[in-house]
N, CA, C and O atoms as a GROMACS GRO file, in nm:
protein
  452
    1MET      N    1   3.314   8.602  -4.282
    1MET     CA    2   3.223   8.530  -4.368
    1MET      C    3   3.179   8.624  -4.478
    1MET      O    4   3.120   8.729  -4.451
    2ALA      N    5   3.206   8.588  -4.600
    2ALA     CA    6   3.173   8.671  -4.715
    2ALA      C    7   3.037   8.632  -4.770
    2ALA      O    8   3.007   8.514  -4.787
    3GLN      N    9   2.955   8.732  -4.796
    3GLN     CA   10   2.823   8.711  -4.853
    3GLN      C   11   2.827   8.746  -5.001
    3GLN      O   12   2.886   8.848  -5.039
    4SER      N   13   2.767   8.663  -5.084
    4SER     CA   14   2.766   8.690  -5.227
    4SER      C   15   2.656   8.789  -5.266
    4SER      O   16   2.672   8.863  -5.363
    5ASP      N   17   2.547   8.792  -5.193
    5ASP     CA   18   2.435   8.881  -5.223
    5ASP      C   19   2.421   8.981  -5.109
    5ASP      O   20   2.391   8.940  -4.996
    6PRO      N   21   2.441   9.110  -5.134
    6PRO     CA   22   2.434   9.208  -5.024
    6PRO      C   23   2.293   9.224  -4.967
    6PRO      O   24   2.279   9.274  -4.856
    7LYS      N   25   2.188   9.183  -5.040
    7LYS     CA   26   2.051   9.194  -4.990
    7LYS      C   27   2.020   9.087  -4.887
    7LYS      O   28   1.928   9.104  -4.806
    8LYS      N   29   2.093   8.977  -4.887
    8LYS     CA   30   2.072   8.868  -4.793
    8LYS      C   31   2.174   8.874  -4.681
    8LYS      O   32   2.236   8.773  -4.648
    9LYS      N   33   2.191   8.987  -4.624
    9LYS     CA   34   2.288   9.009  -4.518
    9LYS      C   35   2.239   8.946  -4.388
    9LYS      O   36   2.129   8.977  -4.342
   10VAL      N   37   2.320   8.859  -4.328
   10VAL     CA   38   2.285   8.794  -4.203
   10VAL      C   39   2.341   8.877  -4.089
   10VAL      O   40   2.462   8.899  -4.080
   11VAL      N   41   2.252   8.924  -4.002
   11VAL     CA   42   2.294   9.006  -3.890
   11VAL      C   43   2.331   8.918  -3.771
   11VAL      O   44   2.431   8.943  -3.704
   12TYR      N   45   2.251   8.815  -3.745
   12TYR     CA   46   2.276   8.726  -3.632
   12TYR      C   47   2.221   8.588  -3.665
   12TYR      O   48   2.109   8.575  -3.715
   13ARG      N   49   2.300   8.486  -3.636
   13ARG     CA   50   2.255   8.349  -3.653
   13ARG      C   51   2.323   8.266  -3.545
   13ARG      O   52   2.445   8.260  -3.536
   14GLU      N   53   2.241   8.202  -3.463
   14GLU     CA   54   2.296   8.124  -3.353
   14GLU      C   55   2.330   7.982  -3.396
   14GLU      O   56   2.441   7.935  -3.372
   15PHE      N   57   2.235   7.913  -3.460
   15PHE     CA   58   2.258   7.774  -3.498
   15PHE      C   59   2.210   7.750  -3.640
   15PHE      O   60   2.125   7.823  -3.691
   16GLY      N   61   2.265   7.650  -3.703
   16GLY     CA   62   2.215   7.598  -3.830
   16GLY      C   63   2.220   7.696  -3.946
   16GLY      O   64   2.282   7.802  -3.940
   17ASN      N   65   2.150   7.655  -4.050
   17ASN     CA   66   2.146   7.740  -4.168
   17ASN      C   67   2.024   7.831  -4.162
   17ASN      O   68   1.939   7.817  -4.074
   18SER      N   69   2.016   7.922  -4.254
   18SER     CA   70   1.908   8.020  -4.253
   18SER      C   71   1.788   7.976  -4.335
   18SER      O   72   1.691   8.051  -4.348
   19ASP      N   73   1.791   7.856  -4.390
   19ASP     CA   74   1.681   7.807  -4.472
   19ASP      C   75   1.580   7.735  -4.384
   19ASP      O   76   1.602   7.620  -4.345
   20ASN      N   77   1.471   7.803  -4.353
   20ASN     CA   78   1.365   7.746  -4.269
   20ASN      C   79   1.240   7.716  -4.349
   20ASN      O   80   1.131   7.710  -4.293
   21SER      N   81   1.254   7.697  -4.478
   21SER     CA   82   1.136   7.677  -4.562
   21SER      C   83   1.061   7.549  -4.527
   21SER      O   84   0.940   7.543  -4.545
   22SER      N   85   1.129   7.448  -4.476
   22SER     CA   86   1.061   7.324  -4.440
   22SER      C   87   0.964   7.343  -4.324
   22SER      O   88   0.865   7.271  -4.313
   23ALA      N   89   0.991   7.440  -4.238
   23ALA     CA   90   0.901   7.466  -4.125
   23ALA      C   91   0.770   7.525  -4.171
   23ALA      O   92   0.666   7.505  -4.107
   24PHE      N   93   0.772   7.599  -4.281
   24PHE     CA   94   0.651   7.660  -4.331
   24PHE      C   95   0.574   7.570  -4.425
   24PHE      O   96   0.461   7.603  -4.462
   25GLU      N   97   0.628   7.458  -4.463
   25GLU     CA   98   0.564   7.367  -4.557
   25GLU      C   99   0.493   7.251  -4.489
   25GLU      O  100   0.465   7.150  -4.553
   26ARG      N  101   0.464   7.265  -4.361
   26ARG     CA  102   0.395   7.157  -4.291
   26ARG      C  103   0.256   7.140  -4.349
   26ARG      O  104   0.178   7.235  -4.356
   27GLY      N  105   0.227   7.020  -4.391
   27GLY     CA  106   0.094   6.992  -4.442
   27GLY      C  107   0.001   6.953  -4.330
   27GLY      O  108   0.045   6.912  -4.223
   28ASN      N  109  -0.126   6.965  -4.355
   28ASN     CA  110  -0.224   6.921  -4.257
   28ASN      C  111  -0.236   6.770  -4.263
   28ASN      O  112  -0.241   6.711  -4.371
   29ARG      N  113  -0.241   6.709  -4.148
   29ARG     CA  114  -0.253   6.565  -4.142
   29ARG      C  115  -0.397   6.526  -4.176
   29ARG      O  116  -0.491   6.580  -4.117
   30ASP      N  117  -0.413   6.436  -4.269
   30ASP     CA  118  -0.546   6.390  -4.306
   30ASP      C  119  -0.599   6.294  -4.200
   30ASP      O  120  -0.550   6.181  -4.186
   31MET      N  121  -0.697   6.339  -4.126
   31MET     CA  122  -0.764   6.251  -4.029
   31MET      C  123  -0.877   6.180  -4.101
   31MET      O  124  -0.932   6.233  -4.197
   32PRO      N  125  -0.912   6.062  -4.056
   32PRO     CA  126  -1.029   5.995  -4.114
   32PRO      C  127  -1.154   6.080  -4.095
   32PRO      O  128  -1.167   6.153  -3.997
   33ILE      N  129  -1.244   6.069  -4.190
   33ILE     CA  130  -1.365   6.151  -4.190
   33ILE      C  131  -1.446   6.133  -4.062
   33ILE      O  132  -1.498   6.230  -4.007
   34ASN      N  133  -1.459   6.009  -4.015
   34ASN     CA  134  -1.544   5.984  -3.898
   34ASN      C  135  -1.482   6.034  -3.767
   34ASN      O  136  -1.550   6.035  -3.665
   35GLN      N  137  -1.356   6.077  -3.769
   35GLN     CA  138  -1.292   6.130  -3.648
   35GLN      C  139  -1.288   6.283  -3.645
   35GLN      O  140  -1.244   6.341  -3.546
   36GLN      N  141  -1.334   6.347  -3.751
   36GLN     CA  142  -1.333   6.492  -3.757
   36GLN      C  143  -1.464   6.547  -3.700
   36GLN      O  144  -1.572   6.502  -3.737
   37SER      N  145  -1.453   6.644  -3.611
   37SER     CA  146  -1.568   6.708  -3.550
   37SER      C  147  -1.582   6.848  -3.609
   37SER      O  148  -1.496   6.934  -3.586
   38LEU      N  149  -1.689   6.871  -3.684
   38LEU     CA  150  -1.707   6.997  -3.755
   38LEU      C  151  -1.814   7.082  -3.689
   38LEU      O  152  -1.905   7.030  -3.624
   39ARG      N  153  -1.803   7.212  -3.705
   39ARG     CA  154  -1.901   7.309  -3.657
   39ARG      C  155  -1.955   7.387  -3.777
   39ARG      O  156  -1.878   7.433  -3.862
   40VAL      N  157  -2.086   7.402  -3.782
   40VAL     CA  158  -2.152   7.477  -3.888
   40VAL      C  159  -2.223   7.595  -3.824
   40VAL      O  160  -2.301   7.578  -3.731
   41GLN      N  161  -2.196   7.715  -3.876
   41GLN     CA  162  -2.260   7.835  -3.823
   41GLN      C  163  -2.283   7.935  -3.935
   41GLN      O  164  -2.218   7.930  -4.039
   42THR      N  165  -2.377   8.025  -3.913
   42THR     CA  166  -2.400   8.133  -4.008
   42THR      C  167  -2.354   8.264  -3.946
   42THR      O  168  -2.361   8.282  -3.824
   43THR      N  169  -2.307   8.354  -4.031
   43THR     CA  170  -2.260   8.484  -3.984
   43THR      C  171  -2.282   8.589  -4.093
   43THR      O  172  -2.296   8.558  -4.211
   44ARG      N  173  -2.284   8.713  -4.048
   44ARG     CA  174  -2.292   8.827  -4.140
   44ARG      C  175  -2.178   8.924  -4.117
   44ARG      O  176  -2.159   9.017  -4.195
   45SER      N  177  -2.103   8.904  -4.011
   45SER     CA  178  -2.002   9.002  -3.972
   45SER      C  179  -1.892   9.014  -4.077
   45SER      O  180  -1.837   8.913  -4.123
   46GLY      N  181  -1.861   9.136  -4.115
   46GLY     CA  182  -1.755   9.163  -4.210
   46GLY      C  183  -1.789   9.129  -4.354
   46GLY      O  184  -1.700   9.121  -4.438
   47ARG      N  185  -1.917   9.110  -4.383
   47ARG     CA  186  -1.957   9.071  -4.519
   47ARG      C  187  -2.065   9.162  -4.576
   47ARG      O  188  -2.141   9.121  -4.664
   48LYS      N  189  -2.072   9.285  -4.526
   48LYS     CA  190  -2.166   9.386  -4.575
   48LYS      C  191  -2.312   9.338  -4.570
   48LYS      O  192  -2.389   9.366  -4.661
   49GLY      N  193  -2.347   9.267  -4.465
   49GLY     CA  194  -2.484   9.223  -4.447
   49GLY      C  195  -2.522   9.095  -4.517
   49GLY      O  196  -2.636   9.049  -4.504
   50LYS      N  197  -2.432   9.036  -4.591
   50LYS     CA  198  -2.460   8.911  -4.661
   50LYS      C  199  -2.442   8.792  -4.566
   50LYS      O  200  -2.345   8.788  -4.490
   51THR      N  201  -2.534   8.699  -4.568
   51THR     CA  202  -2.527   8.581  -4.482
   51THR      C  203  -2.437   8.476  -4.546
   51THR      O  204  -2.447   8.448  -4.665
   52VAL      N  205  -2.348   8.419  -4.464
   52VAL     CA  206  -2.255   8.316  -4.509
   52VAL      C  207  -2.257   8.202  -4.408
   52VAL      O  208  -2.258   8.227  -4.288
   53THR      N  209  -2.258   8.079  -4.456
   53THR     CA  210  -2.251   7.962  -4.370
   53THR      C  211  -2.106   7.918  -4.362
   53THR      O  212  -2.044   7.891  -4.465
   54LEU      N  213  -2.050   7.909  -4.242
   54LEU     CA  214  -1.912   7.870  -4.220
   54LEU      C  215  -1.905   7.728  -4.166
   54LEU      O  216  -1.984   7.690  -4.080
   55ILE      N  217  -1.810   7.650  -4.218
   55ILE     CA  218  -1.787   7.514  -4.170
   55ILE      C  219  -1.643   7.508  -4.124
   55ILE      O  220  -1.551   7.524  -4.204
   56THR      N  221  -1.621   7.484  -3.994
   56THR     CA  222  -1.487   7.484  -3.936
   56THR      C  223  -1.457   7.349  -3.873
   56THR      O  224  -1.546   7.267  -3.851
   57GLY      N  225  -1.329   7.326  -3.843
   57GLY     CA  226  -1.286   7.205  -3.772
   57GLY      C  227  -1.225   7.100  -3.862
   57GLY      O  228  -1.202   6.988  -3.817
   58PHE      N  229  -1.198   7.133  -3.987
   58PHE     CA  230  -1.140   7.035  -4.079
   58PHE      C  231  -0.994   7.009  -4.046
   58PHE      O  232  -0.920   7.100  -4.010
   59GLN      N  233  -0.955   6.883  -4.058
   59GLN     CA  234  -0.815   6.842  -4.047
   59GLN      C  235  -0.787   6.756  -4.169
   59GLN      O  236  -0.773   6.634  -4.160
   60SER      N  237  -0.780   6.823  -4.283
   60SER     CA  238  -0.769   6.754  -4.410
   60SER      C  239  -0.683   6.836  -4.505
   60SER      O  240  -0.654   6.952  -4.479
   61SER      N  241  -0.643   6.774  -4.614
   61SER     CA  242  -0.559   6.843  -4.712
   61SER      C  243  -0.640   6.942  -4.793
   61SER      O  244  -0.763   6.935  -4.798
   62GLN      N  245  -0.570   7.033  -4.858
   62GLN     CA  246  -0.632   7.136  -4.940
   62GLN      C  247  -0.713   7.074  -5.054
   62GLN      O  248  -0.822   7.123  -5.085
   63GLU      N  249  -0.661   6.968  -5.116
   63GLU     CA  250  -0.730   6.905  -5.229
   63GLU      C  251  -0.862   6.843  -5.185
   63GLU      O  252  -0.963   6.857  -5.254
   64ASN      N  253  -0.863   6.776  -5.070
   64ASN     CA  254  -0.987   6.717  -5.018
   64ASN      C  255  -1.090   6.824  -4.986
   64ASN      O  256  -1.209   6.805  -5.012
   65LEU      N  257  -1.044   6.935  -4.929
   65LEU     CA  258  -1.137   7.042  -4.895
   65LEU      C  259  -1.195   7.108  -5.020
   65LEU      O  260  -1.312   7.145  -5.022
   66LEU      N  261  -1.113   7.123  -5.123
   66LEU     CA  262  -1.164   7.183  -5.247
   66LEU      C  263  -1.268   7.094  -5.314
   66LEU      O  264  -1.367   7.144  -5.367
   67SER      N  265  -1.246   6.962  -5.311
   67SER     CA  266  -1.346   6.872  -5.371
   67SER      C  267  -1.475   6.871  -5.288
   67SER      O  268  -1.584   6.865  -5.345
   68LEU      N  269  -1.463   6.877  -5.155
   68LEU     CA  270  -1.581   6.884  -5.070
   68LEU      C  271  -1.655   7.016  -5.092
   68LEU      O  272  -1.778   7.020  -5.095
   69LEU      N  273  -1.580   7.124  -5.106
   69LEU     CA  274  -1.641   7.255  -5.132
   69LEU      C  275  -1.720   7.253  -5.262
   69LEU      O  276  -1.831   7.307  -5.269
   70LYS      N  277  -1.664   7.193  -5.364
   70LYS     CA  278  -1.733   7.185  -5.493
   70LYS      C  279  -1.864   7.106  -5.478
   70LYS      O  280  -1.966   7.145  -5.534
   71GLN      N  281  -1.859   6.996  -5.404
   71GLN     CA  282  -1.978   6.914  -5.382
   71GLN      C  283  -2.086   6.993  -5.307
   71GLN      O  284  -2.203   6.987  -5.343
   72LEU      N  285  -2.045   7.066  -5.202
   72LEU     CA  286  -2.142   7.143  -5.123
   72LEU      C  287  -2.201   7.258  -5.205
   72LEU      O  288  -2.321   7.284  -5.196
   73LYS      N  289  -2.119   7.325  -5.284
   73LYS     CA  290  -2.170   7.434  -5.366
   73LYS      C  291  -2.270   7.383  -5.469
   73LYS      O  292  -2.370   7.450  -5.496
   74THR      N  293  -2.244   7.266  -5.525
   74THR     CA  294  -2.335   7.208  -5.623
   74THR      C  295  -2.468   7.170  -5.559
   74THR      O  296  -2.574   7.200  -5.614
   75GLN      N  297  -2.462   7.105  -5.443
   75GLN     CA  298  -2.585   7.058  -5.378
   75GLN      C  299  -2.665   7.172  -5.316
   75GLN      O  300  -2.787   7.161  -5.300
   76CYS      N  301  -2.598   7.282  -5.279
   76CYS     CA  302  -2.671   7.397  -5.224
   76CYS      C  303  -2.710   7.496  -5.334
   76CYS      O  304  -2.793   7.584  -5.311
   77GLY      N  305  -2.653   7.482  -5.450
   77GLY     CA  306  -2.686   7.570  -5.561
   77GLY      C  307  -2.640   7.713  -5.539
   77GLY      O  308  -2.712   7.807  -5.571
   78THR      N  309  -2.521   7.729  -5.484
   78THR     CA  310  -2.471   7.862  -5.452
   78THR      C  311  -2.319   7.865  -5.463
   78THR      O  312  -2.257   7.764  -5.496
   79GLY      N  313  -2.261   7.979  -5.438
   79GLY     CA  314  -2.116   7.995  -5.444
   79GLY      C  315  -2.053   7.970  -5.309
   79GLY      O  316  -2.121   7.948  -5.209
   80GLY      N  317  -1.921   7.975  -5.308
   80GLY     CA  318  -1.849   7.954  -5.183
   80GLY      C  319  -1.701   7.968  -5.204
   80GLY      O  320  -1.654   7.988  -5.315
   81ALA      N  321  -1.626   7.957  -5.093
   81ALA     CA  322  -1.482   7.972  -5.098
   81ALA      C  323  -1.418   7.893  -4.985
   81ALA      O  324  -1.484   7.856  -4.887
   82LEU      N  325  -1.288   7.869  -5.001
   82LEU     CA  326  -1.207   7.805  -4.897
   82LEU      C  327  -1.107   7.907  -4.848
   82LEU      O  328  -1.025   7.956  -4.925
   83LYS      N  329  -1.113   7.940  -4.718
   83LYS     CA  330  -1.022   8.037  -4.660
   83LYS      C  331  -0.964   7.980  -4.531
   83LYS      O  332  -1.036   7.968  -4.431
   84GLU      N  333  -0.836   7.946  -4.531
   84GLU     CA  334  -0.765   7.899  -4.413
   84GLU      C  335  -0.836   7.784  -4.342
   84GLU      O  336  -0.870   7.795  -4.224
   85GLN      N  337  -0.860   7.675  -4.413
   85GLN     CA  338  -0.922   7.554  -4.358
   85GLN      C  339  -1.068   7.576  -4.316
   85GLN      O  340  -1.122   7.495  -4.241
   86VAL      N  341  -1.132   7.683  -4.361
   86VAL     CA  342  -1.272   7.711  -4.331
   86VAL      C  343  -1.347   7.719  -4.463
   86VAL      O  344  -1.308   7.794  -4.553
   87LEU      N  345  -1.454   7.641  -4.475
   87LEU     CA  346  -1.537   7.648  -4.594
   87LEU      C  347  -1.644   7.754  -4.573
   87LEU      O  348  -1.710   7.757  -4.470
   88GLU      N  349  -1.660   7.842  -4.672
   88GLU     CA  350  -1.762   7.945  -4.668
   88GLU      C  351  -1.860   7.919  -4.781
   88GLU      O  352  -1.821   7.915  -4.898
   89ILE      N  353  -1.986   7.900  -4.746
   89ILE     CA  354  -2.092   7.879  -4.845
   89ILE      C  355  -2.185   8.000  -4.838
   89ILE      O  356  -2.230   8.038  -4.730
   90GLN      N  357  -2.213   8.061  -4.952
   90GLN     CA  358  -2.298   8.180  -4.955
   90GLN      C  359  -2.442   8.143  -4.921
   90GLN      O  360  -2.496   8.045  -4.973
   91GLY      N  361  -2.503   8.221  -4.834
   91GLY     CA  362  -2.641   8.198  -4.795
   91GLY      C  363  -2.652   8.122  -4.664
   91GLY      O  364  -2.552   8.083  -4.604
   92GLU      N  365  -2.777   8.101  -4.622
   92GLU     CA  366  -2.801   8.028  -4.498
   92GLU      C  367  -2.844   7.886  -4.531
   92GLU      O  368  -2.958   7.862  -4.571
   93HIS      N  369  -2.752   7.792  -4.514
   93HIS     CA  370  -2.775   7.653  -4.550
   93HIS      C  371  -2.732   7.558  -4.438
   93HIS      O  372  -2.683   7.448  -4.466
   94LYS      N  373  -2.750   7.598  -4.313
   94LYS     CA  374  -2.701   7.517  -4.201
   94LYS      C  375  -2.758   7.376  -4.202
   94LYS      O  376  -2.683   7.278  -4.199
   95GLU      N  377  -2.889   7.364  -4.206
   95GLU     CA  378  -2.953   7.232  -4.195
   95GLU      C  379  -2.915   7.143  -4.312
   95GLU      O  380  -2.886   7.024  -4.294
   96LYS      N  381  -2.914   7.200  -4.432
   96LYS     CA  382  -2.881   7.121  -4.550
   96LYS      C  383  -2.737   7.072  -4.546
   96LYS      O  384  -2.709   6.957  -4.580
   97ILE      N  385  -2.643   7.158  -4.503
   97ILE     CA  386  -2.502   7.121  -4.496
   97ILE      C  387  -2.478   7.017  -4.388
   97ILE      O  388  -2.400   6.924  -4.408
   98VAL      N  389  -2.546   7.031  -4.274
   98VAL     CA  390  -2.533   6.931  -4.167
   98VAL      C  391  -2.580   6.795  -4.218
   98VAL      O  392  -2.516   6.693  -4.191
   99GLN      N  393  -2.689   6.793  -4.290
   99GLN     CA  394  -2.742   6.667  -4.344
   99GLN      C  395  -2.644   6.606  -4.444
   99GLN      O  396  -2.619   6.486  -4.439
  100ILE      N  397  -2.589   6.686  -4.534
  100ILE     CA  398  -2.497   6.636  -4.636
  100ILE      C  399  -2.370   6.582  -4.572
  100ILE      O  400  -2.324   6.473  -4.605
  101LEU      N  401  -2.312   6.659  -4.478
  101LEU     CA  402  -2.186   6.617  -4.415
  101LEU      C  403  -2.204   6.494  -4.327
  101LEU      O  404  -2.115   6.409  -4.321
  102SER      N  405  -2.317   6.482  -4.260
  102SER     CA  406  -2.339   6.363  -4.177
  102SER      C  407  -2.362   6.239  -4.263
  102SER      O  408  -2.325   6.129  -4.222
  103GLN      N  409  -2.421   6.256  -4.382
  103GLN     CA  410  -2.434   6.142  -4.474
  103GLN      C  411  -2.299   6.096  -4.525
  103GLN      O  412  -2.278   5.977  -4.547
  104ILE      N  413  -2.205   6.191  -4.542
  104ILE     CA  414  -2.070   6.154  -4.587
  104ILE      C  415  -1.997   6.081  -4.476
  104ILE      O  416  -1.916   5.992  -4.504
  105GLY      N  417  -2.023   6.116  -4.348
  105GLY     CA  418  -1.960   6.046  -4.238
  105GLY      C  419  -1.895   6.137  -4.135
  105GLY      O  420  -1.837   6.088  -4.039
  106TYR      N  421  -1.904   6.268  -4.153
  106TYR     CA  422  -1.847   6.362  -4.057
  106TYR      C  423  -1.934   6.370  -3.934
  106TYR      O  424  -2.054   6.344  -3.939
  107GLN      N  425  -1.872   6.408  -3.819
  107GLN     CA  426  -1.946   6.439  -3.698
  107GLN      C  427  -1.971   6.589  -3.702
  107GLN      O  428  -1.877   6.668  -3.698
  108VAL      N  429  -2.097   6.630  -3.712
  108VAL     CA  430  -2.131   6.770  -3.738
  108VAL      C  431  -2.225   6.821  -3.629
  108VAL      O  432  -2.318   6.752  -3.587
  109LYS      N  433  -2.199   6.946  -3.584
  109LYS     CA  434  -2.286   7.014  -3.490
  109LYS      C  435  -2.312   7.155  -3.540
  109LYS      O  436  -2.226   7.216  -3.603
  110ILE      N  437  -2.432   7.205  -3.512
  110ILE     CA  438  -2.464   7.344  -3.544
  110ILE      C  439  -2.415   7.430  -3.429
  110ILE      O  440  -2.446   7.403  -3.312
  111SER      N  441  -2.341   7.534  -3.462
  111SER     CA  442  -2.283   7.623  -3.362
  111SER      C  443  -2.350   7.759  -3.373
  111SER      O  444  -2.383   7.803  -3.483
  112GLY      N  445  -2.371   7.824  -3.261
  112GLY     CA  446  -2.433   7.956  -3.262
  112GLY      C  447  -2.584   7.947  -3.267
  112GLY      O  448  -2.642   7.839  -3.258
  113GLY      N  449  -2.646   8.063  -3.284
  113GLY     CA  450  -2.793   8.068  -3.281
  113GLY      C  451  -2.847   8.065  -3.414
  113GLY      O  452  -2.969   8.069  -3.430
   0.00000   0.00000   0.00000
């Protein structure tokens, strides 16, 4: 078997082709809002003493999470980020975020102390 590109040298292949890009492109299945169970917690670990409110448990697309993040940042009056299906809001806003998300229709619980 002749290879055209010496950098893409195949050492061993048992079955199929070597293109597995479809396996890495799995999108998150959008669950209805009322079926998602979210956890809200605050933490300081790994953030140089800064308090951050984390919202976990989303089963939604990246676009939906970004629009929700924008809404939460606006209503809390602070910054935030989306990292691996986890929303991070700067500051301690547990009660306010729980109230906002439950009004939207999510099932929300406060996690941790």
